[in-house]
C-alpha positions in Angstrom: -107.3 -138.4 133.5 -105.9 -140.5 130.4 -105.0 -143.9 130.7 -102.9 -146.1 127.9 -104.0 -149.3 127.5 -101.4 -151.6 126.7 -101.6 -155.0 125.9 -102.0 -157.8 123.0 -105.8 -157.2 122.8 -105.0 -155.0 119.3 -104.5 -158.6 117.7 -107.9 -160.0 118.4 -110.1 -160.3 115.7 -112.9 -158.3 117.5 -110.4 -155.6 118.3 -112.9 -152.6 117.7 -115.5 -154.1 119.8 -113.2 -154.7 122.6 -111.8 -151.3 122.3 -115.4 -149.8 122.3 -116.1 -151.8 125.7 -112.7 -151.0 127.1 -113.5 -147.2 126.6 -116.8 -147.6 128.2 -115.4 -149.3 131.0 -112.9 -146.6 131.5 -115.5 -143.8 131.1 -117.4 -145.5 134.1 -114.6 -145.0 136.2 -113.8 -141.6 135.3 -111.2 -142.2 132.8 -110.4 -141.6 129.1 -108.8 -144.5 127.3 -105.9 -144.1 125.0 -105.5 -147.3 122.5 -103.1 -148.0 120.1 -105.5 -148.3 117.1 -106.5 -144.7 118.0 -104.1 -143.4 115.7 -104.9 -145.5 112.7 -101.0 -145.7 111.5 -100.5 -148.6 109.3 -96.7 -148.0 108.7 -94.2 -149.8 111.7 -92.3 -146.9 112.1 -95.1 -144.6 112.2 -96.9 -146.5 114.6 -94.2 -146.8 117.0 -93.9 -143.1 117.3 -97.7 -142.7 117.3 -98.0 -145.4 120.4 -95.3 -143.4 122.5 -96.9 -140.3 121.7 -100.2 -141.7 123.3 -98.1 -143.0 126.1 -96.7 -139.2 126.7 -100.1 -138.0 126.8 -101.4 -140.4 129.5 -101.0 -140.4 133.2 -101.6 -144.1 133.9 -100.5 -146.9 131.8 -102.4 -149.7 132.2 -101.2 -153.4 130.7 -102.9 -156.6 129.9 -99.9 -159.0 131.4 -101.5 -162.1 130.3 -99.2 -164.8 128.7 -99.0 -164.2 125.0 -97.5 -166.6 122.4 -95.8 -168.3 125.4 -95.6 -168.0 129.2 -94.9 -164.5 129.3 -96.7 -161.0 128.3 -96.7 -159.4 124.7 -93.0 -158.2 124.2 -94.5 -154.8 123.1 -96.2 -154.2 126.4 -93.4 -154.8 128.3 -91.6 -152.2 126.3 -94.1 -149.8 126.6 -94.4 -150.0 130.2 -90.4 -149.6 130.3 -91.3 -146.6 128.3 -93.8 -145.3 130.8 -91.8 -146.0 133.7 -88.9 -143.9 132.2 -91.6 -140.8 131.9 -92.5 -141.4 135.4 -95.9 -142.6 134.8 -98.0 -144.8 137.2 -97.9 -148.3 135.9 -100.0 -151.2 136.6 -101.5 -154.1 135.3 -103.8 -157.0 135.2 -103.7 -161.0 134.8 -106.3 -163.6 135.1 -104.4 -165.9 137.7 -101.9 -164.1 139.8 -99.7 -167.3 140.4 -95.9 -167.3 140.6 -93.9 -166.9 137.4 -92.6 -170.4 138.4 -96.1 -171.8 138.7 -97.1 -170.2 135.1 -94.2 -171.5 133.5 -94.4 -175.1 134.4 -98.1 -174.9 134.0 -97.9 -173.7 130.5 -95.1 -176.3 129.7 -97.0 -179.1 131.5 -94.1 -179.6 133.6 -93.6 -180.4 137.4 -94.7 -177.3 139.3 -91.5 -177.1 141.6 -89.2 -177.4 138.4 -86.7 -174.9 138.5 -85.8 -174.6 134.6 -87.7 -174.5 131.5 -87.9 -176.7 128.3 -84.7 -175.0 127.0 -82.9 -175.6 130.1 -83.2 -171.8 131.4 -83.4 -171.0 134.9 -87.2 -169.7 136.0 -87.0 -166.7 138.0 -88.3 -167.5 141.3 -89.0 -164.4 143.5 -92.9 -165.5 144.2 -93.7 -162.8 141.9 -96.6 -163.0 139.0 -94.1 -161.5 136.5 -90.6 -160.8 136.1 -89.3 -158.8 138.7 -88.8 -155.9 136.3 -92.3 -155.5 135.5 -93.8 -157.1 139.2 -91.7 -154.6 141.2 -92.7 -151.1 139.9 -96.3 -152.2 138.5 -99.3 -152.8 140.4 -100.5 -156.4 139.6 -104.1 -157.1 140.1 -105.9 -160.4 139.2 -108.6 -160.4 137.0 -109.1 -158.0 134.2 -109.5 -154.4 133.2 -112.2 -153.4 135.4 -110.5 -154.9 138.5 -107.2 -153.3 137.9 -109.6 -149.9 137.4 -111.2 -150.7 140.7 -107.9 -150.7 142.3 -107.1 -147.6 140.8 -109.8 -145.9 142.1 -109.3 -147.3 145.7 -112.1 -150.0 145.1 -114.9 -147.7 144.9 -116.2 -146.4 141.5 -118.4 -143.9 142.8 -115.5 -142.2 145.0 -114.7 -139.8 142.4 -114.5 -136.3 144.9 -111.3 -134.5 143.6 -110.8 -133.7 147.4 -110.5 -137.1 148.4 -107.4 -138.1 150.2 -106.3 -134.3 149.7 -105.7 -131.7 152.2 -109.3 -130.3 153.9 -107.7 -126.9 153.8 -109.5 -125.2 150.6 -106.1 -123.1 149.9 -104.4 -126.1 150.1 -106.6 -128.1 147.6 -106.7 -125.1 145.1 -102.9 -124.9 145.1 -102.8 -128.5 144.4 -105.4 -127.9 141.7 -102.9 -125.6 140.0 -100.2 -128.1 140.3 -102.3 -131.1 138.8 -103.3 -128.8 135.8 -99.5 -128.1 135.0 -99.1 -131.8 135.3 -102.0 -132.4 132.7 -100.8 -129.9 130.2 -97.4 -131.4 130.3 -98.9 -134.6 129.5 -101.0 -133.3 127.0 -97.8 -131.6 125.1 -98.9 -128.3 125.6 -96.1 -127.4 128.1 -92.5 -129.1 127.6 -91.0 -130.5 130.8 -88.8 -133.2 130.7 -89.6 -134.0 134.7 -93.0 -132.5 135.3 -93.3 -134.2 138.9 -90.0 -132.9 140.0 -90.6 -129.5 138.9 -94.0 -129.4 141.0 -92.0 -130.9 143.9 -89.2 -128.6 143.8 -91.9 -125.1 143.4 -94.0 -126.9 146.5 -91.1 -128.3 148.5 -92.6 -131.5 148.8 -91.3 -135.1 148.1 -91.9 -136.2 144.4 -94.0 -139.2 146.3 -96.3 -136.7 147.6 -97.0 -135.3 144.1 -97.7 -138.6 142.8 -100.1 -139.1 145.5 -102.0 -136.0 144.7 -102.1 -137.2 141.0 -103.6 -140.4 142.4 -106.2 -138.7 144.4 -107.2 -136.3 141.4 -107.4 -139.5 139.2 -110.6 -139.6 137.1 -111.8 -136.0 138.0 -111.9 -132.9 135.7 -110.5 -129.8 136.5 -112.0 -126.3 136.4 -112.3 -125.2 132.8 -110.8 -122.0 131.6 -110.4 -121.9 127.8 -108.5 -118.4 128.0 -105.5 -120.3 129.6 -102.1 -120.2 127.9 -99.3 -122.6 128.6 -97.4 -119.5 130.4 -100.3 -118.8 132.6 -100.7 -122.5 133.6 -96.8 -122.7 134.7 -97.1 -119.0 136.1 -100.0 -120.0 138.4 -98.5 -123.3 139.6 -95.3 -121.7 140.5 -97.4 -118.8 142.4 -99.7 -121.7 143.9 -96.5 -123.2 145.1 -95.3 -120.5 147.0 -98.8 -120.2 148.7 -98.7 -123.8 149.3 -95.3 -123.5 151.0 -96.7 -120.7 153.3 -99.5 -122.5 154.6 
């Protein structure tokens, strides 16, 4: 399972060391980290497109939402989260202090904690959320760092990596779901073109899209049985056949 790491960490002076440590942390939890420095582009337009390509390949986007150059998260990170949401990716993030946006702005600006307007006289959003509602509502926000976020994704246990966890006990149902997961991963890797793979699988299996997302989460961090002979048409066909089998169970 691939995770795109969004955040201002790419601007760190020790970015290479940070990236290696982040990759190692992700590997320990069963994930493959995709980081904006991976592509090596130096032109602004190419960096933009390359980052979008990495997000497309990921199944999950994890963001560093800590304040950056002010009281709010990095603006590029916010865009990437919106793009991931539009692609129906799972999104989550972390902050060192899970305080309300109102508290954070006033703390950073050195003002009364109960103040309702910032130094520019603009109203401060006050829903008790750690970030602007457009980020805090769709994304799981964890207090801590990257590893704390990964723990939450893995259900709090790095070692609970069985692909059958939280999936049906019926082996035929699990086999059918494996075909769906393979299809979703091939779409994410760009091997199959599908504008809304989750909806496609949900339609074939006659389940809600939330159920498909649940399968993705349950399989998160686990590999699929290798079959180098498979082609895109084979994977799509197997998913459809497995969908019919799943409906008949």
